[in-house]
All heavy atoms as an XYZ file, in Angstrom:
872
protein
N       0.806     -1.170      0.003
C       0.003      0.005      0.003
C       0.919      1.252     -0.013
O       1.901      1.269      0.619
C      -0.855     -0.005      1.291
C      -2.282      0.009      0.997
S      -3.113      0.106      2.614
C      -4.497     -0.760      2.119
N       0.416      2.240     -0.672
C       1.135      3.551     -0.665
C       0.632      4.386      0.484
O      -0.562      4.562      0.716
C       0.936      4.264     -1.989
C       1.461      3.411     -3.169
C       1.530      5.669     -2.037
C       1.131      3.927     -4.526
N       1.543      4.893      1.248
C       1.206      5.656      2.473
C       0.849      7.146      2.004
O       1.641      7.756      1.280
C       2.375      5.706      3.456
C       1.991      6.303      4.745
O       0.789      6.391      5.029
O       2.929      6.667      5.507
N      -0.288      7.536      2.386
C      -0.705      8.956      2.076
C      -0.198      9.890      3.197
O      -0.655      9.751      4.382
C      -2.276      9.056      1.975
C      -2.723     10.373      1.505
O      -1.919     11.153      1.084
O      -3.987     10.500      1.571
N       0.640     10.729      2.947
C       1.246     11.634      3.896
C       0.260     12.670      4.465
O       0.465     13.251      5.526
C       2.463     12.382      3.374
O       2.153     13.137      2.246
N      -0.845     12.944      3.749
C      -1.817     13.901      4.152
C      -2.822     13.240      5.144
O      -3.611     13.972      5.798
C      -2.544     14.547      2.934
C      -1.620     15.401      2.105
C      -2.416     15.993      1.061
C      -1.511     16.859      0.117
N      -2.253     17.454     -0.981
N      -2.766     11.921      5.153
C      -3.810     11.266      6.076
C      -3.212     11.426      7.553
O      -2.141     11.203      7.863
C      -3.774      9.779      5.746
C      -4.694      8.996      6.598
N      -6.093      9.169      6.523
C      -4.391      8.086      7.568
C      -6.555      8.334      7.485
N      -5.645      7.700      8.118
N      -4.256     11.778      8.378
C      -3.981     12.103      9.790
C      -4.434     10.872     10.571
O      -5.568     10.524     10.510
C      -4.583     13.338     10.323
C      -4.042     14.579      9.570
C      -4.380     13.509     11.771
C      -4.786     15.867      9.948
N      -3.555     10.155     11.231
C      -3.959      8.976     11.992
C      -4.457      9.423     13.370
O      -4.101     10.493     13.871
C      -2.840      8.023     12.250
O      -1.733      8.646     12.901
N      -5.319      8.586     13.925
C      -5.976      9.036     15.154
C      -5.029      8.651     16.321
O      -5.213      9.129     17.481
C      -7.187      8.230     15.400
O      -7.022      6.846     15.421
N      -3.971      7.924     16.153
C      -3.081      7.469     17.282
C      -3.531      6.314     17.924
O      -2.914      5.837     18.974
N      -4.651      5.732     17.574
C      -5.200      4.538     18.318
C      -4.694      3.246     17.602
O      -4.347      2.357     18.309
C      -6.783      4.585     18.212
C      -7.318      3.374     18.906
C      -7.253      5.802     18.991
N      -4.671      3.249     16.332
C      -4.223      2.037     15.600
C      -3.079      2.391     14.624
O      -3.038      3.535     14.132
C      -5.414      1.417     14.833
C      -6.500      0.929     15.726
C      -7.618      0.341     14.907
O      -7.574      0.404     13.671
O      -8.523     -0.207     15.488
N      -2.185      1.433     14.445
C      -1.155      1.749     13.455
C      -1.602      1.263     12.006
O      -2.817      1.026     11.915
C       0.130      1.036     13.803
C       0.022     -0.486     13.959
O      -1.107     -0.995     13.603
O       0.960     -1.137     14.416
N      -0.754      1.317     11.039
C      -1.180      1.015      9.708
C      -1.613     -0.410      9.428
O      -2.248     -0.716      8.454
C      -0.201      1.491      8.731
C       1.122      0.741      8.824
C       2.070      1.339      7.742
C       3.425      0.647      7.916
N       4.413      1.281      7.010
N      -1.283     -1.320     10.389
C      -1.716     -2.729     10.206
C      -3.040     -3.036     11.023
O      -3.435     -4.164     11.056
C      -0.615     -3.619     10.642
C       0.546     -3.570      9.757
C       0.718     -4.137      8.431
C       1.741     -2.874     10.033
N       1.911     -3.776      7.956
C       2.583     -3.028      8.872
C       2.248     -2.092     10.993
C       3.815     -2.409      8.751
C       3.577     -1.535     10.906
C       4.276     -1.694      9.753
N      -3.472     -2.035     11.731
C      -4.755     -2.182     12.497
C      -4.512     -2.690     13.947
O      -5.409     -2.969     14.618
N      -3.227     -2.743     14.371
C      -2.937     -3.149     15.696
C      -3.154     -1.895     16.649
O      -2.690     -0.827     16.365
C      -1.541     -3.697     15.877
C      -1.417     -4.921     15.012
O      -2.276     -5.612     14.876
N      -0.095     -5.103     14.542
N      -3.739     -2.140     17.777
C      -3.883     -1.093     18.729
C      -2.538     -0.839     19.482
O      -1.945     -1.762     19.886
C      -4.996     -1.334     19.754
C      -6.306     -1.391     19.110
C      -7.372     -1.563     20.198
C      -8.761     -1.560     19.473
N      -9.822     -1.569     20.461
N      -2.238      0.420     19.623
C      -1.025      0.823     20.344
C      -1.354      0.908     21.795
O      -2.401      1.435     22.204
C      -0.572      2.169     19.854
C      -0.062      2.121     18.373
C       0.456      3.456     17.973
C       0.817      3.411     16.533
N       1.371      4.740     16.035
N      -0.390      0.545     22.655
C      -0.624      0.619     24.094
C       0.183      1.867     24.524
O       1.272      2.211     24.099
C       0.157     -0.592     24.797
C      -0.667     -1.905     24.446
C       0.021     -2.982     25.196
C      -0.703     -4.370     24.892
N      -0.096     -5.454     25.501
N      -0.574      2.610     25.328
C      -0.044      3.929     25.844
C       0.380      3.729     27.315
O      -0.497      3.860     28.269
C      -1.063      4.964     25.615
C      -0.387      6.407     25.780
O       0.725      6.501     26.141
N      -1.166      7.443     25.557
N       1.674      3.442     27.609
C       2.063      3.213     28.933
C       2.133      4.582     29.599
O       2.213      4.595     30.822
C       3.368      2.478     29.020
C       3.241      1.078     28.526
C       3.804      0.632     27.274
C       2.556      0.174     29.244
C       3.650     -0.562     26.817
C       2.481     -1.211     28.763
C       3.007     -1.545     27.625
N       2.380      5.602     28.931
C       2.605      6.952     29.492
C       1.308      7.443     30.182
O       1.345      8.005     31.209
C       3.001      7.917     28.469
C       3.382      9.316     28.971
C       3.879     10.213     27.942
N       4.167     11.502     28.437
C       4.646     12.486     27.705
N       4.837     12.348     26.381
N       4.906     13.584     28.305
N       0.202      7.128     29.571
C      -1.100      7.508     30.164
C      -1.377      6.830     31.505
O      -1.879      7.413     32.425
C      -2.223      7.313     29.251
O      -2.418      5.992     28.996
N      -1.011      5.484     31.629
C      -1.232      4.829     32.845
C      -0.293      5.312     33.907
O      -0.626      5.388     35.117
C      -0.967      3.337     32.618
O       0.377      3.035     32.248
N       0.979      5.723     33.487
C       1.892      6.320     34.536
C       1.426      7.637     34.999
O       1.427      7.894     36.200
C       3.273      6.483     33.876
C       4.289      6.933     34.834
C       5.658      6.969     34.116
C       6.688      7.505     35.077
N       8.026      7.670     34.396
N       0.818      8.528     34.170
C       0.322      9.782     34.512
C      -0.900      9.567     35.345
O      -1.192     10.371     36.254
C       0.078     10.689     33.378
O      -0.805     10.023     32.479
C       1.376     11.053     32.631
N      -1.681      8.525     35.068
C      -2.922      8.358     35.898
C      -2.546      7.894     37.241
O      -3.207      8.353     38.229
C      -3.732      7.269     35.205
C      -5.133      7.140     35.652
C      -5.941      6.216     34.789
C      -7.429      6.473     34.940
N      -8.198      5.604     34.149
N      -1.559      7.134     37.469
C      -1.078      6.688     38.817
C      -0.510      7.885     39.476
O      -0.744      8.003     40.702
C      -0.047      5.604     38.696
C       0.463      5.049     40.021
C      -0.489      4.340     40.739
C       1.699      5.344     40.405
C      -0.060      3.804     41.997
C       2.058      4.852     41.682
C       1.263      4.021     42.384
N       0.208      8.763     38.841
C       0.735      9.973     39.488
C      -0.445     10.904     39.929
O      -0.327     11.577     40.962
C       1.709     10.698     38.545
C       3.037      9.943     38.401
C       3.917     10.670     37.380
O       3.530     11.484     36.592
N       5.204     10.215     37.326
N      -1.454     10.960     39.080
C      -2.585     11.788     39.415
C      -3.271     11.343     40.701
O      -3.719     12.098     41.554
C      -3.617     11.785     38.264
O      -2.830     12.212     37.073
C      -4.756     12.694     38.563
N      -3.324      9.975     40.904
C      -3.973      9.380     41.975
C      -3.196      9.797     43.269
O      -3.707     10.142     44.319
C      -4.038      7.870     41.879
C      -5.142      7.590     40.782
C      -4.449      7.234     43.256
C      -5.165      6.082     40.397
N      -1.792      9.697     43.130
C      -1.042     10.012     44.330
C      -0.932     11.475     44.605
O      -0.848     11.903     45.805
C       0.465      9.510     44.032
C       0.571      8.037     43.974
C       2.081      7.705     43.645
C       0.197      7.355     45.219
N      -1.050     12.376     43.717
C      -0.999     13.799     43.867
C      -2.277     14.425     44.242
O      -2.361     15.315     45.175
C      -0.431     14.541     42.616
C       1.061     14.012     42.363
C      -0.487     15.995     42.752
C       1.694     14.539     41.116
N      -3.357     14.014     43.580
C      -4.605     14.597     43.785
C      -5.230     14.353     45.154
O      -5.334     13.193     45.591
C      -5.628     14.103     42.747
C      -6.823     14.954     42.631
O      -7.098     15.842     43.446
N      -7.607     14.716     41.546
N      -5.613     15.352     45.924
C      -6.106     15.212     47.219
C      -7.586     14.609     47.218
O      -8.021     14.123     48.239
C      -6.126     16.573     48.003
O      -6.914     17.450     47.387
N      -8.312     14.821     46.221
C      -9.609     14.272     46.075
C      -9.616     12.680     45.985
O     -10.607     12.086     46.347
C     -10.286     14.817     44.927
C     -10.603     16.337     45.040
O     -10.609     16.783     46.086
O     -10.870     16.943     43.998
N      -8.433     12.217     45.574
C      -8.444     10.733     45.395
C      -7.773      9.993     46.570
O      -7.887      8.838     46.745
C      -7.665     10.348     44.070
C      -8.260     10.800     42.828
C      -7.371     10.474     41.683
C      -9.627     10.119     42.672
N      -7.051     10.740     47.422
C      -6.328     10.173     48.469
C      -7.253      9.514     49.486
O      -7.090      8.308     49.983
C      -5.397     11.063     49.198
C      -4.231     11.460     48.279
C      -4.851     10.550     50.455
C      -3.328     12.595     48.834
N      -8.299     10.138     49.849
C      -9.249      9.651     50.884
C     -10.094      8.411     50.393
O     -10.088      7.382     51.096
C     -10.228     10.822     51.329
C      -9.415     11.873     52.003
C     -11.326     10.239     52.207
C     -10.241     13.039     52.378
N     -10.578      8.393     49.130
C     -11.348      7.231     48.695
C     -10.424      5.983     48.592
O     -10.767      4.854     48.851
C     -11.975      7.527     47.410
C     -11.990      9.080     47.388
C     -10.845      9.496     48.202
N      -9.195      6.218     47.983
C      -8.280      5.157     47.746
C      -7.772      4.554     49.047
O      -7.731      3.361     49.298
C      -7.177      5.498     46.918
C      -6.071      4.488     46.811
C      -7.633      5.835     45.432
N      -7.478      5.406     50.069
C      -6.959      4.966     51.338
C      -8.082      4.304     52.105
O      -7.861      3.265     52.755
C      -6.443      6.066     52.153
O      -7.459      7.064     52.414
N      -9.350      4.728     51.948
C     -10.442      4.052     52.636
C     -10.748      2.713     51.946
O     -11.038      1.712     52.679
C     -11.739      4.875     52.614
O     -12.215      5.060     51.290
N     -10.499      2.609     50.689
C     -10.668      1.294     50.063
C      -9.593      0.271     50.451
O      -9.901     -0.859     50.668
N      -8.392      0.782     50.565
C      -7.280     -0.038     51.057
C      -7.590     -0.515     52.516
O      -7.412     -1.694     52.778
C      -5.957      0.711     50.912
C      -5.556      0.894     49.476
C      -4.860     -0.088     51.676
C      -4.377      1.674     49.189
N      -7.977      0.410     53.324
C      -8.320      0.024     54.685
C      -9.536     -0.966     54.817
O      -9.451     -1.840     55.567
C      -8.716      1.311     55.515
C      -9.027      1.218     56.991
C      -7.748      0.732     57.685
C      -9.514      2.511     57.596
N     -10.476     -0.762     53.970
C     -11.601     -1.687     53.870
C     -11.140     -3.086     53.452
O     -11.652     -4.116     54.030
C     -12.693     -1.102     52.937
C     -13.951     -1.772     53.027
C     -15.082     -1.026     52.219
O     -14.724     -0.130     51.495
N     -16.248     -1.441     52.323
N     -10.238     -3.143     52.564
C      -9.742     -4.431     52.088
C      -8.912     -5.140     53.193
O      -9.142     -6.347     53.498
C      -8.772     -4.303     50.836
C      -9.642     -3.904     49.607
C      -8.124     -5.586     50.525
C      -8.798     -3.457     48.385
N      -8.145     -4.380     53.926
C      -7.286     -4.884     54.983
C      -8.273     -5.412     56.147
O      -7.976     -6.459     56.757
C      -6.304     -3.893     55.570
C      -5.190     -3.543     54.531
C      -4.333     -2.438     55.136
C      -4.386     -4.803     54.224
N      -9.253     -4.650     56.480
C     -10.118     -5.044     57.623
C     -10.893     -6.349     57.101
O     -11.114     -7.207     57.940
C     -11.129     -3.907     57.908
C     -10.356     -2.824     58.695
C     -12.268     -4.429     58.796
C     -11.115     -1.577     58.923
N     -11.325     -6.386     55.949
C     -12.085     -7.524     55.472
C     -11.232     -8.775     55.450
O     -11.640     -9.814     55.862
N      -9.872     -8.669     54.995
C      -9.061     -9.761     55.001
C      -8.715    -10.225     56.403
O      -8.518    -11.446     56.651
C      -7.783     -9.478     54.242
C      -7.971     -9.281     52.745
C      -6.623     -8.945     51.998
C      -8.528    -10.594     52.083
N      -8.553     -9.235     57.364
C      -8.356     -9.611     58.728
C      -9.488    -10.361     59.349
O      -9.345    -11.288     60.096
C      -7.913     -8.403     59.563
O      -9.061     -7.557     59.659
N     -10.745     -9.951     58.979
C     -11.916    -10.693     59.480
C     -11.990    -12.051     58.956
O     -12.303    -13.028     59.697
C     -13.203     -9.950     59.068
C     -13.568     -8.746     59.912
C     -14.818     -8.027     59.363
C     -13.884     -9.120     61.403
N     -11.610    -12.309     57.653
C     -11.619    -13.618     57.139
C     -10.501    -14.359     57.777
O     -10.713    -15.649     58.071
C     -11.343    -13.514     55.533
C     -11.066    -14.924     55.003
C     -12.616    -12.849     54.890
N      -9.361    -13.823     58.017
C      -8.256    -14.591     58.649
C      -8.642    -14.995     60.090
O      -8.278    -16.111     60.462
C      -6.950    -13.674     58.653
N      -9.272    -14.155     60.748
C      -9.697    -14.473     62.213
C     -10.679    -15.562     62.117
O     -10.609    -16.553     62.946
C     -10.263    -13.177     62.886
C     -11.098    -13.578     64.087
C      -9.128    -12.259     63.239
N     -11.592    -15.585     61.251
C     -12.613    -16.665     61.139
C     -12.031    -17.977     60.679
O     -12.367    -19.082     61.180
C     -13.812    -16.284     60.272
O     -13.388    -16.127     58.978
N     -11.045    -17.959     59.714
C     -10.368    -19.138     59.275
C      -9.537    -19.780     60.365
O      -9.403    -20.989     60.538
C      -9.535    -18.837     58.002
C     -10.475    -18.600     56.795
C      -8.604    -19.960     57.663
C      -9.805    -18.236     55.567
N      -8.815    -18.913     61.135
C      -7.918    -19.464     62.162
C      -8.683    -19.994     63.334
O      -8.134    -20.717     64.214
C      -6.967    -18.281     62.667
C      -5.901    -17.870     61.688
C      -5.141    -16.735     62.219
C      -5.001    -19.052     61.403
N     -10.023    -19.744     63.349
C     -10.847    -20.334     64.450
C     -10.737    -19.564     65.751
O     -10.918    -20.143     66.825
N     -10.373    -18.292     65.781
C     -10.255    -17.507     66.935
C     -11.591    -17.174     67.535
O     -11.746    -16.779     68.700
C      -9.403    -16.304     66.685
C      -8.044    -16.532     66.265
C      -7.295    -15.191     65.969
C      -7.258    -17.320     67.278
N     -12.734    -17.313     66.775
C     -14.017    -17.045     67.190
C     -14.676    -18.453     67.485
O     -14.762    -19.203     66.497
C     -14.842    -16.216     66.228
C     -16.223    -15.964     66.679
C     -14.109    -14.935     65.898
N     -15.167    -18.675     68.662
C     -15.624    -19.997     69.041
C     -16.948    -20.429     68.442
O     -17.013    -21.533     67.935
C     -15.626    -20.172     70.555
O     -16.526    -19.301     71.157
N     -18.013    -19.676     68.430
C     -19.239    -20.238     67.764
C     -19.017    -20.295     66.260
O     -18.518    -19.285     65.638
C     -20.338    -19.198     68.088
C     -19.771    -18.301     69.189
C     -18.275    -18.456     69.138
N     -19.321    -21.338     65.689
C     -19.214    -21.537     64.315
C     -20.089    -20.595     63.413
O     -19.675    -20.063     62.445
C     -19.518    -23.054     63.896
C     -19.267    -23.411     62.498
C     -17.695    -23.243     62.193
C     -19.623    -24.818     62.241
N     -21.281    -20.309     63.905
C     -22.131    -19.473     63.156
C     -21.644    -18.061     63.144
O     -21.798    -17.259     62.154
C     -23.578    -19.471     63.692
C     -23.727    -19.006     65.169
C     -23.606    -19.820     66.254
C     -23.907    -17.724     65.635
N     -23.800    -19.051     67.338
C     -23.998    -17.693     67.039
C     -24.191    -16.527     64.980
C     -24.239    -16.591     67.740
C     -24.352    -15.369     65.676
C     -24.397    -15.410     67.105
N     -21.052    -17.538     64.259
C     -20.457    -16.282     64.344
C     -19.195    -16.164     63.402
O     -18.951    -15.177     62.753
C     -20.126    -15.802     65.792
C     -19.588    -14.464     66.038
C     -20.624    -13.439     65.554
C     -19.284    -14.170     67.467
N     -18.426    -17.164     63.364
C     -17.232    -17.266     62.496
C     -17.733    -17.201     60.974
O     -17.015    -16.559     60.231
C     -16.511    -18.475     62.764
O     -15.372    -18.560     61.958
N     -18.791    -17.854     60.708
C     -19.262    -17.835     59.252
C     -19.761    -16.499     58.953
O     -19.496    -15.977     57.829
C     -20.392    -18.882     59.183
N     -20.465    -15.806     59.855
C     -20.941    -14.444     59.619
C     -19.847    -13.443     59.414
O     -19.767    -12.596     58.575
C     -21.905    -14.044     60.735
C     -23.180    -14.869     60.620
C     -22.184    -12.539     60.609
C     -24.192    -14.540     61.764
N     -18.695    -13.674     60.290
C     -17.546    -12.712     60.202
C     -16.842    -13.053     58.840
O     -16.297    -12.052     58.200
C     -16.653    -12.967     61.319
C     -17.124    -12.325     62.755
C     -16.033    -12.633     63.764
C     -17.261    -10.898     62.557
N     -16.771    -14.205     58.437
C     -16.136    -14.546     57.204
C     -16.866    -13.954     56.051
O     -16.282    -13.385     55.071
C     -16.020    -16.001     57.053
O     -15.418    -16.424     55.786
N     -18.136    -14.029     56.069
C     -19.020    -13.379     55.016
C     -18.891    -11.921     54.985
O     -18.729    -11.347     53.941
C     -20.447    -13.926     55.181
C     -21.435    -13.486     54.136
C     -20.998    -14.131     52.821
C     -22.887    -13.840     54.565
N     -18.948    -11.303     56.189
C     -18.754     -9.892     56.262
C     -17.466     -9.455     55.813
O     -17.247     -8.315     55.138
C     -19.086     -9.400     57.695
N     -16.380    -10.147     56.181
C     -15.034     -9.785     55.656
C     -14.888     -9.945     54.166
O     -14.239     -9.063     53.507
N     -15.434    -10.893     53.549
C     -15.429    -11.088     52.143
C     -16.124    -10.013     51.377
O     -15.612     -9.450     50.444
C     -15.989    -12.478     51.677
O     -15.319    -13.498     52.284
N     -17.319     -9.654     51.962
C     -18.127     -8.539     51.326
C     -17.352     -7.183     51.466
O     -17.309     -6.376     50.531
C     -19.553     -8.523     51.950
C     -20.268     -9.682     51.485
C     -20.258     -7.134     51.496
C     -21.574     -9.857     52.216
N     -16.714     -7.029     52.656
C     -16.030     -5.783     52.834
C     -14.815     -5.702     51.867
O     -14.467     -4.573     51.331
C     -15.510     -5.762     54.276
O     -14.675     -4.643     54.489
N     -14.058     -6.783     51.712
C     -12.939     -6.844     50.757
C     -13.375     -6.487     49.356
O     -12.752     -5.721     48.600
C     -12.223     -8.144     50.791
O     -11.673     -8.327     52.140
N     -14.403     -7.231     48.919
C     -14.923     -6.880     47.497
C     -15.391     -5.505     47.378
O     -15.240     -4.862     46.344
C     -16.054     -7.893     47.227
C     -15.586     -9.256     47.066
S     -16.917    -10.390     46.477
C     -17.887    -10.583     47.928
N     -16.071     -4.855     48.395
C     -16.502     -3.572     48.334
C     -15.287     -2.605     48.213
O     -15.381     -1.520     47.553
C     -17.365     -3.199     49.456
N     -14.229     -2.919     48.952
C     -13.019     -2.045     48.868
C     -12.417     -2.098     47.538
O     -11.920     -1.045     47.068
N     -12.320     -3.242     46.980
C     -11.735     -3.392     45.640
C     -12.562     -2.661     44.566
O     -12.046     -1.948     43.747
C     -11.636     -4.893     45.250
C     -11.239     -5.030     43.713
C     -10.551     -5.521     46.061
N     -13.900     -2.744     44.724
C     -14.772     -2.004     43.858
C     -14.614     -0.515     44.017
O     -14.661      0.228     43.023
C     -16.239     -2.495     43.956
C     -17.144     -1.724     43.169
C     -17.239     -2.000     41.775
C     -18.001     -0.753     43.604
C     -18.057     -1.346     40.938
C     -18.855     -0.098     42.784
C     -18.905     -0.325     41.440
N     -14.501     -0.065     45.260
C     -14.330      1.364     45.504
C     -13.067      1.894     44.829
O     -13.107      2.906     44.251
C     -14.296      1.624     47.027
C     -14.018      3.083     47.450
C     -15.219      3.951     47.008
C     -13.825      3.163     48.942
N     -12.050      1.223     45.001
C     -10.747      1.592     44.375
C     -10.800      1.616     42.832
O     -10.373      2.574     42.166
C      -9.556      0.731     44.871
C      -9.347      0.981     46.371
C      -8.267      1.011     44.075
C      -8.225      0.064     46.937
N     -11.438      0.571     42.278
C     -11.589      0.481     40.825
C     -12.497      1.672     40.278
O     -12.217      2.324     39.340
C     -12.250     -0.842     40.469
C     -12.718     -0.902     39.072
C     -11.829     -1.022     38.029
C     -14.073     -0.849     38.755
C     -12.261     -1.065     36.680
C     -14.535     -0.802     37.423
C     -13.581     -0.969     36.413
O     -14.028     -0.951     35.097
N     -13.581      1.887     41.034
C     -14.560      2.953     40.572
C     -13.860      4.353     40.693
O     -13.955      5.133     39.766
C     -15.798      2.955     41.419
C     -16.820      3.923     41.045
N     -17.416      3.911     39.896
C     -17.190      5.135     41.734
C     -18.260      5.010     39.831
N     -18.058      5.708     40.901
N     -13.133      4.591     41.756
C     -12.469      5.931     41.880
C     -11.360      6.083     40.796
O     -11.231      7.153     40.151
C     -11.859      6.056     43.322
C     -10.849      7.262     43.327
C     -12.949      6.209     44.268
N     -10.582      5.023     40.581
C      -9.505      5.129     39.588
C     -10.081      5.278     38.127
O      -9.536      5.986     37.339
C      -8.539      3.928     39.730
C      -7.528      3.849     38.590
C      -7.767      4.049     41.061
N     -11.121      4.453     37.866
C     -11.543      4.411     36.469
C     -12.424      5.636     36.045
O     -12.394      6.029     35.006
C     -12.388      3.144     36.235
O     -13.558      3.168     36.980
N     -13.089      6.200     37.088
C     -14.032      7.294     36.743
C     -13.419      8.689     36.898
O     -13.898      9.663     36.383
C     -15.317      7.207     37.658
O     -14.988      7.538     38.962
N     -12.314      8.738     37.576
C     -11.710     10.068     37.816
C     -11.113     10.589     36.542
O     -10.139     10.011     35.949
C     -10.616     10.008     38.904
C     -10.022     11.319     39.215
C     -10.989     12.368     39.762
C     -10.290     13.651     40.035
N     -11.227     14.600     40.345
N     -11.522     11.727     35.997
C     -10.912     12.481     34.933
C     -11.127     11.777     33.573
O     -10.315     11.945     32.707
N     -12.215     11.064     33.371
C     -12.416     10.477     32.160
C     -12.636     11.482     31.049
O     -12.087     11.452     29.900
C     -13.605      9.487     32.168
O     -14.738     10.152     32.624
C     -13.266      8.301     33.047
N     -13.471     12.560     31.376
C     -13.673     13.597     30.400
C     -12.378     14.376     30.140
O     -12.124     14.731     29.045
C     -14.814     14.513     30.861
C     -15.233     15.521     29.878
C     -15.894     15.178     28.694
C     -14.848     16.878     30.037
C     -16.173     16.121     27.817
C     -15.230     17.781     29.125
C     -15.909     17.420     27.967
N     -11.682     14.668     31.238
C     -10.469     15.475     31.096
C      -9.407     14.639     30.289
O      -8.730     15.216     29.516
C      -9.922     15.728     32.526
C      -8.593     16.525     32.436
C      -8.139     16.792     33.908
O      -8.891     17.166     34.697
O      -6.933     16.635     34.139
N      -9.401     13.337     30.464
C      -8.373     12.582     29.753
C      -8.738     12.483     28.275
O      -7.854     12.411     27.379
C      -8.239     11.193     30.351
O      -9.450     10.408     30.124
N     -10.042     12.470     27.962
C     -10.425     12.509     26.562
C     -10.027     13.834     25.879
O      -9.592     13.846     24.744
C     -11.923     12.348     26.465
C     -12.463     10.970     26.739
C     -14.003     10.977     26.701
C     -11.954      9.984     25.732
N     -10.170     14.856     26.609
C      -9.765     16.097     26.003
C      -8.285     16.207     25.894
O      -7.774     16.634     24.780
C     -10.201     17.325     26.997
C     -11.760     17.390     26.884
C      -9.587     18.684     26.508
C     -12.322     18.467     27.824
N      -7.503     15.717     26.851
C      -6.002     15.689     26.718
C      -5.551     14.776     25.646
O      -4.601     15.210     24.929
C      -5.447     15.262     28.117
C      -5.589     16.346     29.199
O      -5.722     17.421     28.868
N      -5.482     15.897     30.418
N      -6.227     13.735     25.452
C      -5.790     12.829     24.400
C      -6.125     13.441     23.003
O      -5.255     13.345     22.082
C      -6.552     11.487     24.406
C      -6.086     10.590     25.566
C      -7.016      9.416     25.684
O      -7.971      9.194     24.973
N      -6.680      8.548     26.678
N      -7.208     14.106     22.855
C      -7.458     14.772     21.579
C      -6.462     15.913     21.259
O      -6.094     16.137     20.158
C      -8.926     15.242     21.512
O      -9.181     16.246     22.505
N      -6.161     16.638     22.365
C      -5.215     17.734     22.158
C      -3.861     17.194     21.715
O      -3.193     17.720     20.868
C      -5.081     18.578     23.428
C      -6.337     19.416     23.613
C      -3.816     19.538     23.421
C      -6.379     20.122     24.951
N      -3.426     16.105     22.388
C      -2.141     15.440     22.011
C      -2.152     14.951     20.588
O      -1.146     15.095     19.857
C      -1.808     14.263     22.988
C      -1.427     14.740     24.339
C      -0.934     13.620     25.148
N      -0.763     13.948     26.572
C      -1.404     13.493     27.566
N      -2.290     12.615     27.400
N      -1.229     14.011     28.718
N      -3.267     14.320     20.116
C      -3.357     13.830     18.764
C      -3.297     15.044     17.788
O      -2.585     14.943     16.806
C      -4.625     13.125     18.544
C      -4.699     11.713     19.137
C      -5.756     10.903     18.542
N      -7.078     11.433     18.906
C      -7.872     11.056     19.843
N      -7.502     10.123     20.720
N      -9.055     11.631     20.093
N      -3.936     16.134     18.028
C      -3.862     17.272     17.205
C      -2.481     17.878     17.113
O      -1.967     18.184     16.116
C      -4.896     18.361     17.686
C      -4.637     19.698     16.931
C      -6.362     17.913     17.456
N      -1.765     17.923     18.260
C      -0.446     18.509     18.324
C       0.476     17.600     17.572
O       1.362     18.079     16.789
C      -0.064     18.766     19.763
C      -0.780     19.903     20.330
C       1.512     18.989     19.810
C      -0.558     20.150     21.824
N       0.426     16.295     17.775
C       1.257     15.302     17.063
C       1.046     15.339     15.565
O       1.914     15.056     14.783
C       1.138     13.998     17.654
O      -0.093     13.439     17.448
N      -0.200     15.557     15.156
C      -0.541     15.567     13.812
C      -0.026     16.812     13.054
O       0.362     16.723     11.920
C      -2.083     15.489     13.492
N       0.055     17.927     13.766
C       0.578     19.125     13.223
C       2.098     19.067     13.122
O       2.663     19.633     12.226
C       0.234     20.345     14.110
C      -1.222     20.708     13.966
C      -1.573     21.832     14.914
O      -0.829     22.321     15.726
N      -2.778     22.459     14.719
N       2.715     18.305     14.053
C       4.201     18.182     13.905
C       4.582     17.128     12.843
O       5.113     16.933     12.040
C       4.788     17.729     15.240
C       4.613     18.830     16.312
O       4.498     20.080     15.964
N       4.632     18.464     17.524
């Protein structure tokens, strides 16, 4: 195929149709999480929720709680708490700045196309 130099690529796929991976955006997203004060509280609470849930499950598995029904309830509550913490972290990380990142990506594509 003859390459058309006037054709502007979107930056999503190369000329063979393979999607390009952007490791820079994931690195900047992680830095945004660490720097942004709006994200520190939900992420830290999600981590704390996961740790408390796992400790409840560990206590129930080790048999430190004598009634079996109470141990089962603690194990169930710990599992639910851990899953909720993971979902909280996922939701905060995935939903933060989605509109802003779309704008930044389009600006980067325009600038790279002009160069």
